[in-house]
C-alpha positions as CSV (number, residue, x, y, z in Angstrom):
1,M,21.5,-25.4,-9.1
2,T,24.3,-25.8,-6.6
3,V,24.3,-29.1,-4.7
4,E,24.4,-28.8,-0.9
5,T,26.7,-31.1,1.0
6,E,25.5,-30.6,4.6
7,G,25.2,-33.9,6.5
8,L,27.4,-35.9,4.2
9,D,28.4,-39.0,6.1
10,S,29.1,-41.8,3.6
11,P,32.0,-41.9,1.2
12,P,31.6,-42.7,-2.5
13,V,32.0,-46.2,-3.7
14,A,34.7,-46.3,-6.4
15,A,34.6,-48.2,-9.7
16,N,31.1,-49.6,-9.1
17,P,29.1,-49.1,-12.3
18,H,25.5,-48.2,-11.6
19,S,22.7,-49.9,-13.5
20,G,19.8,-47.7,-12.4
21,P,18.8,-44.2,-13.6
22,I,21.4,-42.1,-15.5
23,R,22.3,-39.4,-13.0
24,V,24.0,-36.6,-14.9
25,L,26.1,-33.8,-13.4
26,I,26.3,-30.7,-15.6
27,A,29.4,-28.9,-14.5
28,T,29.6,-25.5,-16.2
29,G,29.9,-21.8,-15.4
30,D,27.9,-21.0,-18.5
31,E,24.4,-20.6,-17.1
32,I,22.8,-20.4,-20.5
33,A,24.3,-23.7,-21.7
34,A,23.3,-25.3,-18.4
35,A,19.7,-24.1,-18.8
36,R,19.6,-25.4,-22.4
37,L,20.9,-28.8,-21.5
38,N,18.4,-29.1,-18.7
39,A,15.5,-28.0,-20.9
40,M,16.5,-30.5,-23.6
41,I,16.8,-33.4,-21.2
42,D,13.3,-32.4,-19.8
43,E,12.0,-32.5,-23.4
44,L,13.1,-36.1,-23.7
45,D,10.5,-37.0,-21.1
46,A,12.9,-39.8,-20.0
47,D,12.2,-41.2,-16.5
48,D,15.7,-42.8,-16.3
49,I,17.7,-39.5,-16.7
50,E,18.2,-37.2,-13.6
51,T,20.3,-34.0,-13.6
52,D,22.2,-31.8,-11.2
53,V,24.1,-28.6,-12.0
54,A,27.3,-27.4,-10.4
55,T,28.7,-23.9,-11.3
56,T,32.1,-24.0,-9.5
57,F,34.9,-26.4,-9.2
58,D,34.2,-27.0,-5.5
59,D,30.6,-27.6,-6.2
60,V,31.6,-30.3,-8.7
61,V,33.7,-32.1,-6.1
62,S,31.0,-31.7,-3.4
63,S,28.3,-33.1,-5.8
64,L,30.5,-36.1,-6.7
65,M,31.1,-36.8,-3.0
66,Q,27.4,-36.6,-2.2
67,R,25.9,-38.3,-5.3
68,H,27.4,-41.7,-4.9
69,H,26.0,-43.0,-8.2
70,T,26.7,-40.1,-10.5
71,A,26.6,-41.9,-13.9
72,C,27.9,-39.2,-16.2
73,L,29.7,-35.9,-16.0
74,I,29.2,-33.1,-18.6
75,S,31.7,-30.3,-18.1
76,D,33.0,-27.4,-20.2
77,L,36.6,-26.2,-20.2
78,A,35.9,-23.4,-17.8
79,C,33.8,-24.1,-14.6
80,G,36.2,-22.0,-12.5
81,R,39.0,-24.4,-13.5
82,S,39.5,-26.4,-16.6
83,G,37.4,-29.5,-17.5
84,I,40.5,-31.6,-17.3
85,D,40.9,-30.5,-13.7
86,V,37.4,-31.7,-13.1
87,L,38.1,-35.0,-14.8
88,R,41.4,-35.5,-12.8
89,E,39.7,-34.7,-9.5
90,A,36.9,-37.2,-10.2
91,D,39.5,-39.8,-11.0
92,A,41.5,-39.0,-7.8
93,L,38.4,-39.4,-5.7
94,G,37.8,-42.9,-7.2
95,F,34.9,-42.1,-9.5
96,D,35.1,-44.1,-12.6
97,I,32.4,-42.3,-14.7
98,P,32.1,-41.3,-18.3
99,F,33.1,-37.7,-19.0
100,I,31.5,-35.6,-21.8
101,V,33.3,-32.4,-22.9
102,L,31.0,-29.4,-23.4
103,G,32.8,-27.0,-25.8
104,S,32.2,-24.1,-28.1
105,A,32.1,-24.1,-31.9
106,R,35.0,-21.6,-31.8
107,E,37.2,-24.3,-30.3
108,R,38.8,-26.1,-33.2
109,E,39.6,-29.8,-33.0
110,L,37.2,-30.2,-30.1
111,D,36.9,-33.9,-30.8
112,R,40.7,-34.4,-30.6
113,K,41.0,-32.4,-27.4
114,A,38.1,-34.4,-25.9
115,L,39.7,-37.7,-26.6
116,H,43.1,-36.4,-25.3
117,Y,41.4,-35.5,-22.0
118,G,40.0,-39.1,-21.8
119,A,36.4,-38.0,-22.6
120,A,33.9,-40.5,-23.8
121,D,32.2,-38.0,-26.1
122,Y,31.7,-34.2,-26.7
123,L,28.9,-31.7,-27.3
124,V,29.1,-28.3,-29.0
125,K,27.1,-25.7,-27.1
126,E,25.9,-23.9,-30.2
127,R,24.7,-27.1,-31.8
128,L,22.8,-28.7,-28.9
129,T,19.7,-30.6,-29.7
130,A,17.7,-33.0,-27.5
131,D,18.5,-35.9,-29.8
132,E,22.2,-35.2,-29.8
133,V,22.3,-34.8,-26.0
134,E,20.4,-38.1,-25.5
135,R,22.7,-39.9,-28.0
136,A,25.8,-38.6,-26.2
137,L,24.5,-39.6,-22.8
138,R,23.3,-43.0,-23.7
139,F,26.3,-43.9,-25.8
140,S,28.8,-42.8,-23.1
141,V,27.0,-44.5,-20.3
142,E,26.3,-47.8,-22.0
143,R,29.8,-48.0,-23.4
144,H,31.2,-47.3,-19.9
145,R,28.9,-49.9,-18.4
146,T,30.1,-52.5,-20.9
147,T,33.8,-51.6,-20.3
148,S,33.3,-51.6,-16.6
149,A,31.7,-55.1,-16.7
150,L,34.7,-56.4,-18.5
151,S,37.1,-54.6,-16.2
152,R,35.5,-56.3,-13.2
153,L,37.3,-59.5,-14.2
154,A,40.6,-57.8,-13.4
155,M,39.3,-56.1,-10.3
156,F,37.6,-58.9,-8.3
157,D,38.6,-62.2,-6.7
158,D,37.1,-65.1,-8.6
159,L,36.5,-67.2,-5.5
160,T,35.0,-64.7,-3.0
161,G,33.7,-61.9,-5.3
162,L,35.7,-59.4,-3.2
163,Y,38.1,-56.8,-4.5
164,N,41.4,-58.4,-5.3
165,R,45.0,-57.4,-4.4
166,S,45.6,-55.0,-7.3
167,M,42.3,-53.2,-6.7
168,F,43.0,-52.9,-3.0
169,H,45.9,-50.7,-3.6
170,E,43.9,-48.4,-5.9
171,L,41.0,-48.3,-3.5
172,L,43.2,-47.4,-0.5
173,R,45.0,-44.6,-2.4
174,N,41.6,-43.1,-3.4
175,A,40.2,-43.5,0.1
176,I,43.3,-41.7,1.5
177,T,42.8,-38.8,-1.0
178,R,39.2,-38.5,0.1
179,A,40.1,-38.6,3.8
180,R,42.8,-36.0,3.3
181,R,40.4,-33.7,1.5
182,A,37.7,-34.0,4.1
183,S,40.1,-34.0,7.1
184,R,38.7,-37.3,8.2
185,R,40.0,-40.6,9.6
186,L,40.4,-43.7,7.6
187,T,40.8,-47.2,9.2
188,L,42.7,-50.0,7.5
189,M,42.4,-53.5,8.9
190,F,44.6,-56.5,8.0
191,L,43.0,-59.9,8.6
192,D,44.7,-63.3,8.6
193,L,42.9,-66.5,9.4
194,D,44.3,-68.7,12.1
195,R,44.7,-72.4,11.4
196,F,43.5,-72.1,7.8
197,K,46.5,-74.2,6.6
198,Y,45.3,-77.0,9.0
199,V,41.9,-77.0,7.2
200,N,43.6,-77.2,3.8
201,D,46.0,-80.0,5.0
202,T,43.3,-82.1,6.7
203,L,40.1,-81.6,4.7
204,G,41.6,-80.6,1.3
205,H,41.7,-77.5,-0.8
206,R,38.1,-77.8,-1.9
207,Y,36.9,-77.4,1.7
208,G,39.5,-74.6,2.1
209,D,37.9,-72.7,-0.8
210,L,34.4,-73.3,0.7
211,L,35.6,-71.9,4.0
212,L,37.1,-68.8,2.4
213,K,33.8,-68.1,0.7
214,E,31.9,-68.4,3.9
215,V,34.5,-66.2,5.8
216,A,34.1,-63.5,3.1
217,K,30.3,-63.5,3.5
218,R,30.6,-63.2,7.3
219,I,33.1,-60.3,7.1
220,R,30.9,-58.5,4.5
221,A,27.9,-58.9,6.8
222,C,29.7,-57.1,9.6
223,L,30.3,-53.9,7.7
224,R,28.5,-50.9,6.3
225,E,27.6,-50.8,2.6
226,S,30.3,-48.1,2.1
227,D,33.1,-50.2,3.6
228,M,35.4,-52.0,1.3
229,V,36.6,-55.6,1.7
230,C,39.4,-57.1,-0.3
231,R,41.0,-60.5,-0.5
232,L,44.8,-60.2,-0.9
233,G,45.2,-63.9,-1.6
234,G,45.3,-67.1,0.4
235,D,43.7,-66.4,3.8
236,E,44.5,-62.7,4.0
237,F,41.8,-60.0,3.8
238,T,41.8,-56.2,4.2
239,L,39.0,-53.8,5.3
240,I,38.9,-50.1,4.3
241,L,36.6,-48.2,6.6
242,E,36.0,-44.6,5.7
243,G,34.4,-41.9,7.8
244,A,35.2,-40.4,11.2
245,L,35.7,-43.7,13.0
246,S,37.1,-43.4,16.5
247,H,39.4,-46.1,17.9
248,M,36.4,-47.3,20.0
249,D,34.3,-47.7,16.8
250,A,37.1,-49.5,15.0
251,A,37.5,-51.8,18.0
252,T,33.8,-52.5,17.9
253,V,34.0,-53.5,14.3
254,A,37.0,-55.7,14.9
255,R,35.3,-57.5,17.8
256,K,32.2,-58.1,15.6
257,V,34.4,-59.6,12.9
258,L,36.3,-61.8,15.4
259,T,33.0,-63.2,16.8
260,Q,31.4,-63.9,13.5
261,V,34.5,-65.5,11.8
262,S,35.2,-67.6,14.9
263,A,31.8,-69.2,14.9
264,P,31.7,-72.9,13.8
265,Y,31.4,-73.7,10.0
266,L,29.5,-76.6,8.5
267,L,31.0,-77.4,5.1
268,E,29.1,-80.1,3.3
269,G,28.4,-81.9,6.6
270,K,31.9,-81.4,8.0
271,E,32.3,-79.0,11.0
272,C,35.5,-76.9,11.2
273,F,36.7,-74.0,13.2
274,V,39.0,-71.0,12.4
275,S,39.7,-67.7,14.1
276,V,41.2,-64.5,12.8
277,S,44.0,-62.2,13.8
278,I,43.4,-58.5,13.0
279,G,45.9,-55.6,12.7
280,I,44.6,-52.0,12.6
281,A,46.2,-48.8,11.4
282,V,44.4,-45.5,11.4
283,Y,45.0,-42.6,9.0
284,P,46.5,-40.1,9.7
285,E,47.8,-41.2,13.1
286,G,49.1,-44.5,11.9
287,A,50.6,-43.2,8.7
288,E,49.8,-40.6,6.0
289,D,50.6,-42.6,2.9
290,A,49.2,-45.9,1.6
291,D,52.4,-47.9,1.7
292,T,53.2,-47.0,5.3
293,L,49.6,-47.6,6.4
294,I,49.7,-51.0,4.8
295,R,53.0,-51.9,6.5
296,N,51.8,-50.7,9.9
297,A,48.5,-52.6,9.7
298,D,50.5,-55.7,8.7
299,L,52.8,-55.2,11.7
300,A,49.8,-54.9,14.1
301,M,48.4,-58.1,12.6
302,Y,51.6,-60.0,13.4
303,R,51.5,-58.5,16.8
304,A,48.0,-59.9,17.3
305,K,49.2,-63.4,16.2
306,S,52.2,-63.3,18.6
307,K,49.8,-62.5,21.5
308,G,48.0,-65.8,20.9
309,R,45.8,-65.2,17.8
310,A,42.0,-64.6,17.7
311,C,42.5,-61.0,18.7
312,F,43.1,-57.5,17.3
313,E,45.9,-55.0,17.8
314,F,46.2,-51.3,16.9
315,F,49.5,-50.1,15.4
316,T,51.6,-47.9,17.7
317,P,55.0,-46.4,17.0
318,E,56.6,-49.0,19.3
319,F,55.7,-51.6,16.7
320,S,58.4,-50.2,14.4
321,D,61.1,-51.2,16.9
322,A,59.5,-54.6,17.3
323,A,59.4,-55.0,13.5
324,R,63.1,-54.2,13.2
325,R,63.9,-56.7,15.8
326,R,61.7,-59.3,14.1
327,V,63.5,-58.8,10.8
328,A,66.9,-58.9,12.5
329,I,65.9,-62.2,14.2
330,E,64.7,-63.7,10.9
331,D,68.0,-62.7,9.2
332,A,70.0,-64.1,12.1
333,L,68.0,-67.4,12.0
334,R,68.6,-67.8,8.2
335,E,72.3,-67.2,8.8
336,A,72.4,-69.6,11.7
337,L,70.8,-72.4,9.6
338,D,73.3,-71.8,6.8
339,K,76.4,-71.2,8.7
340,G,75.8,-72.5,12.2
341,G,74.5,-70.4,15.1
342,L,71.9,-72.7,16.6
343,S,72.8,-74.7,19.7
344,L,71.1,-77.0,22.1
345,M,70.9,-76.9,25.9
346,Y,69.6,-79.8,28.0
347,Q,67.5,-79.8,31.1
348,P,67.5,-83.0,33.3
349,Q,64.4,-84.9,34.1
350,L,64.3,-86.8,37.5
351,D,62.3,-90.0,37.6
352,L,60.8,-90.0,41.2
353,R,60.1,-93.7,41.1
354,Q,63.6,-94.7,40.3
355,G,65.3,-91.8,42.1
356,R,67.6,-91.0,39.2
357,I,67.9,-88.8,36.1
358,T,66.6,-90.8,33.2
359,A,66.2,-88.1,30.4
360,L,67.2,-84.7,29.3
361,E,65.0,-82.3,27.3
362,A,66.7,-80.6,24.4
363,L,66.1,-76.8,24.3
364,V,67.2,-74.9,21.1
365,R,68.9,-71.6,21.4
366,L,69.8,-69.0,18.7
367,N,73.2,-67.3,19.3
368,H,74.0,-64.1,17.5
369,P,76.9,-61.6,18.0
370,A,74.6,-58.5,18.0
371,L,71.4,-59.9,19.4
372,G,72.9,-62.2,22.0
373,V,71.1,-65.4,22.9
374,V,67.6,-65.3,21.5
375,P,65.1,-67.6,23.4
376,P,63.0,-70.0,21.5
377,S,59.8,-68.3,22.7
378,E,60.9,-65.4,20.5
379,F,62.4,-67.0,17.4
380,I,60.2,-70.1,17.0
381,P,57.1,-68.1,16.0
382,I,59.2,-66.1,13.6
383,A,60.5,-69.4,12.1
384,E,57.0,-70.5,11.6
385,E,55.9,-67.3,9.9
386,A,59.0,-67.3,7.7
387,G,58.6,-70.9,6.6
388,L,61.8,-72.0,8.4
389,I,60.3,-74.1,11.1
390,H,60.9,-77.4,9.2
391,R,64.7,-76.6,8.8
392,V,64.9,-75.7,12.5
393,G,63.0,-78.8,13.6
394,D,65.1,-81.1,11.4
395,W,68.3,-79.6,12.8
396,V,67.2,-79.9,16.4
397,L,66.2,-83.5,15.9
398,G,69.4,-84.5,14.2
399,Q,71.7,-82.6,16.6
400,A,69.9,-84.0,19.7
401,C,70.2,-87.5,18.4
402,R,73.8,-87.0,17.5
403,E,74.8,-85.5,20.9
404,A,72.7,-88.1,22.8
405,A,74.5,-90.9,20.9
406,G,77.8,-89.5,22.1
407,W,76.8,-89.7,25.7
408,A,77.1,-93.5,25.5
409,D,80.9,-93.1,25.4
410,Q,80.7,-91.3,28.7
411,G,78.8,-93.8,30.7
412,L,75.3,-92.4,29.9
413,D,74.2,-95.1,27.5
414,Q,70.7,-95.4,28.9
415,M,70.0,-91.7,29.0
416,R,67.0,-90.7,26.9
417,V,66.7,-87.3,25.1
418,A,63.4,-85.5,24.7
419,V,62.9,-83.3,21.6
420,N,60.0,-80.9,21.0
421,V,58.3,-81.3,17.6
422,S,56.4,-78.3,16.1
423,P,52.8,-78.8,14.8
424,R,53.9,-78.2,11.2
425,Q,56.8,-80.6,11.4
426,F,54.6,-83.3,12.9
427,Q,52.0,-82.9,10.1
428,Q,54.5,-83.5,7.4
429,P,53.8,-86.7,5.5
430,D,57.4,-87.8,5.8
431,I,57.7,-87.2,9.5
432,I,58.3,-90.9,10.2
433,E,61.1,-91.1,7.6
434,T,62.6,-88.0,9.0
435,I,62.8,-89.5,12.5
436,R,64.1,-92.8,11.2
437,T,66.8,-91.1,9.2
438,A,67.9,-89.1,12.3
439,L,68.2,-92.3,14.3
440,D,69.9,-94.3,11.7
441,S,72.4,-91.6,10.8
442,T,73.5,-91.1,14.4
443,G,73.2,-94.6,15.7
444,L,70.9,-93.6,18.6
445,A,68.5,-96.4,19.7
446,P,64.8,-95.5,19.2
447,E,64.1,-96.3,22.8
448,R,66.4,-93.4,23.8
449,L,64.3,-90.8,21.9
450,D,61.2,-89.1,23.3
451,L,59.2,-86.7,21.2
452,E,57.1,-83.9,22.9
453,L,54.0,-82.6,21.1
454,T,51.5,-80.0,22.2
455,E,48.0,-81.2,22.9
456,S,46.2,-78.6,20.7
457,H,47.6,-79.8,17.4
458,L,47.1,-83.5,18.3
459,A,43.5,-82.8,19.1
460,G,43.0,-81.0,15.7
461,D,43.0,-84.3,13.7
462,P,43.2,-87.1,16.3
463,D,42.9,-89.9,13.7
464,A,45.9,-88.7,11.8
465,A,47.8,-88.0,15.0
466,A,47.0,-91.5,16.4
467,A,48.2,-93.1,13.2
468,V,51.6,-91.4,13.4
469,L,51.9,-92.0,17.2
470,T,51.1,-95.7,16.7
471,R,54.0,-96.0,14.2
472,L,56.3,-94.2,16.5
473,R,55.5,-96.5,19.4
474,A,56.1,-99.5,17.1
475,M,59.5,-98.1,16.4
476,G,60.2,-97.8,20.1
477,V,60.1,-94.0,20.2
478,G,58.4,-92.5,23.3
479,T,56.0,-89.6,23.1
480,A,54.7,-87.0,25.6
481,I,51.9,-84.4,25.4
482,D,53.6,-81.1,26.3
483,D,52.1,-78.1,28.1
484,F,49.1,-80.3,29.1
485,G,46.1,-78.3,30.4
486,T,46.8,-75.2,28.4
487,G,45.1,-76.2,25.1
488,Y,42.2,-78.2,23.9
489,S,41.9,-81.0,26.4
490,S,39.4,-83.7,25.4
491,L,39.3,-87.1,27.2
492,A,37.7,-88.6,24.2
493,V,40.7,-87.6,22.1
494,L,43.3,-88.3,24.8
495,K,42.3,-91.9,25.4
496,R,42.8,-92.6,21.6
497,L,46.3,-91.3,21.5
498,P,49.1,-93.8,22.2
499,V,51.4,-91.6,24.2
500,S,53.5,-92.3,27.3
501,W,53.6,-89.0,29.3
502,L,51.6,-86.0,30.2
503,K,53.7,-82.9,31.0
504,I,52.1,-80.6,33.5
505,D,52.6,-77.1,32.2
506,R,54.8,-74.8,34.4
507,S,51.9,-72.3,34.8
508,F,50.2,-74.9,37.0
509,V,53.4,-75.6,39.0
510,S,54.6,-72.0,39.8
511,G,51.8,-71.4,42.4
512,L,52.3,-74.7,44.2
513,P,51.7,-75.5,47.0
514,N,50.0,-72.3,48.1
515,S,47.6,-71.8,45.1
516,A,44.5,-73.9,45.7
517,D,43.6,-73.7,42.0
518,D,47.1,-74.8,40.8
519,A,47.1,-77.6,43.4
520,A,43.7,-78.9,42.2
521,I,44.7,-78.8,38.6
522,A,48.1,-80.5,39.1
523,T,46.5,-83.2,41.2
524,A,43.8,-83.7,38.6
525,I,46.3,-84.1,35.8
526,I,48.4,-86.6,37.7
527,G,45.2,-88.6,38.5
528,L,44.1,-88.4,34.9
529,A,47.4,-89.7,33.6
530,H,47.4,-92.6,36.0
531,S,43.8,-93.5,35.2
532,L,44.9,-93.8,31.5
533,N,48.1,-95.8,32.4
534,L,50.2,-92.8,31.5
535,R,53.0,-91.1,33.5
536,A,52.9,-87.5,34.7
537,I,55.9,-85.2,34.6
538,A,55.9,-81.6,36.0
539,E,58.1,-78.9,34.4
540,G,59.2,-75.7,35.9
541,V,59.9,-77.1,39.4
542,E,62.1,-74.6,41.2
543,T,61.5,-75.1,45.0
544,E,61.6,-78.0,47.4
545,A,58.0,-77.1,48.5
546,Q,56.8,-77.7,44.9
547,F,58.8,-80.9,44.7
548,R,57.3,-82.2,48.0
549,F,53.8,-81.4,46.9
550,L,54.2,-83.1,43.5
551,R,55.8,-86.2,45.1
552,S,53.0,-86.5,47.6
553,R,50.4,-86.5,44.8
554,G,52.2,-89.3,43.0
555,C,53.8,-87.3,40.2
556,D,56.2,-89.6,38.3
557,A,58.9,-87.1,37.3
558,I,60.0,-83.5,37.5
559,Q,62.3,-81.1,35.7
560,G,63.3,-77.5,36.4
561,Y,65.8,-75.2,38.1
562,L,65.6,-77.2,41.3
563,L,67.7,-79.9,39.6
564,A,69.7,-77.7,37.2
565,E,69.6,-74.8,34.8
566,P,69.8,-75.9,31.1
567,L,73.2,-77.5,30.4
568,N,75.5,-77.5,27.4
569,A,76.0,-80.9,25.9
570,D,79.7,-80.9,26.8
571,D,78.9,-80.1,30.5
572,I,76.5,-83.0,31.0
573,P,79.0,-85.7,31.9
574,L,80.7,-83.3,34.3
575,W,77.3,-82.4,35.9
576,F,76.5,-86.0,36.5
577,E,79.8,-86.5,38.1
578,R,79.3,-83.5,40.4
579,M,75.8,-84.6,41.2
580,R,77.0,-88.0,42.3
581,R,79.8,-86.5,44.3
582,D,77.6,-83.9,46.0
583,E,74.8,-86.4,46.5
584,L,72.4,-83.9,45.0
585,L,69.7,-86.4,44.2
586,R,69.8,-87.8,47.8
587,Q,69.4,-84.2,49.2
588,I,66.4,-83.5,46.9
589,T,64.6,-86.8,47.3
590,A,65.1,-86.7,51.1
591,A,63.6,-83.2,51.3
């Protein structure tokens, strides 16, 4: 009989040996041979053997696509096209099933030909018996099951039980072949956990492994049985979703995964949190070959991370331009670290209590002949992804201390320098030694160095952060929580951290004094700082109206374009001289 394929919705599952009934597809144009085989199998009265017959090559493919668990294929060397064509097509579609050649007694060396074609066994039409058919079926299927069980060791990830990296590439190629044949869409998703390294660094690799296993379970629970999940290694996963998925359907799946993965985890009594960034590329719009589809899904994932993490992005052609710029910036950054190309600018900070400039914040810049001046908001995330952030941070710290030490010769011996420290740099076990080395090698007094750290990574492990901050305070180094109000703000955590300053993020300053919300937030942060015996500094101050509002609320210091644009180190003494001559401070403070 010919198998109908109307209403076929689910794709086959590749390389998944079936342990239930032996479903046999007899693919032959020889109706007499097909009838004899069916009759002999019926004679066996075996409940665990089921048969279908396909008489044309297209029927064979349709039957394979519909019968997801076809366990054995018996095919002659005709069937509209050769048996080897049938075998190759089954393999291209991702069906790893035993193949039994059905040949004629007139064909000499049938056994050799069968093995050459990759067959598990062979049957001669004129010599068919029920016992011989059963022997060939059971031998082929059982040997295949044994071989498949062994091969699973090379196909699956030991930790999560998901398909591994090498299997992912094979599954994707097979899925694209099926999608092309059926003129259907295929959705590829790249998933990368956010903050997984933090879990490993703070709780240990055993908890990291437990977390990965739980993440894998949650992802699997979000998908259909026919969808394929792979772990590429580390905290990277991929999803292959077959069928006519619209962009809306793919977005629904992505949102479901985001929600499930981001829910809290309880690992042996320890609670932890991670989120996930997802990049999506759709065949054929996103690419028509596996390698390009992979690259584009990966680009979309990085785009999701750059937009703040815990979100998903579809690949669009514009991403290619962004990717080329990203590569160019990474290359420029490596060159700058090796040959010089980074520089520091400084923005003054005005102490409102003393009425004078008491510190300058160091702002790193990447200078490149072709790219021009690349702002830190663009190259710092790239430095983190490329594993260069430690080198950048060490350079900034050393250079800022060196240049600040040189200010003493120009009458600015009390001027402090503020340096931003990245989360990864702060979490290094040798961070104290790195800072001490920078101070000792440049001769800068510890009291003239302030370190600025974002609140989100301090709150991640407050005990470890407090220990480092306590040692910095004992050295005489000042510390500030940067961008306060934009991350995870916890009073319970904040009161345990020995810091000196809270920096009000510029997003809460820009709307002052007209925005009631910004006014309320800025006032609350200033009040909070003072209640904890800390000082408050506002960044991004550009107008006299903003300055007057902040001063009226008791803000301790400001920085921003109202005072000056970022200055080169060489221009700082000149700027101070001009400021004194023009009485800039008097004009501002009198406003």
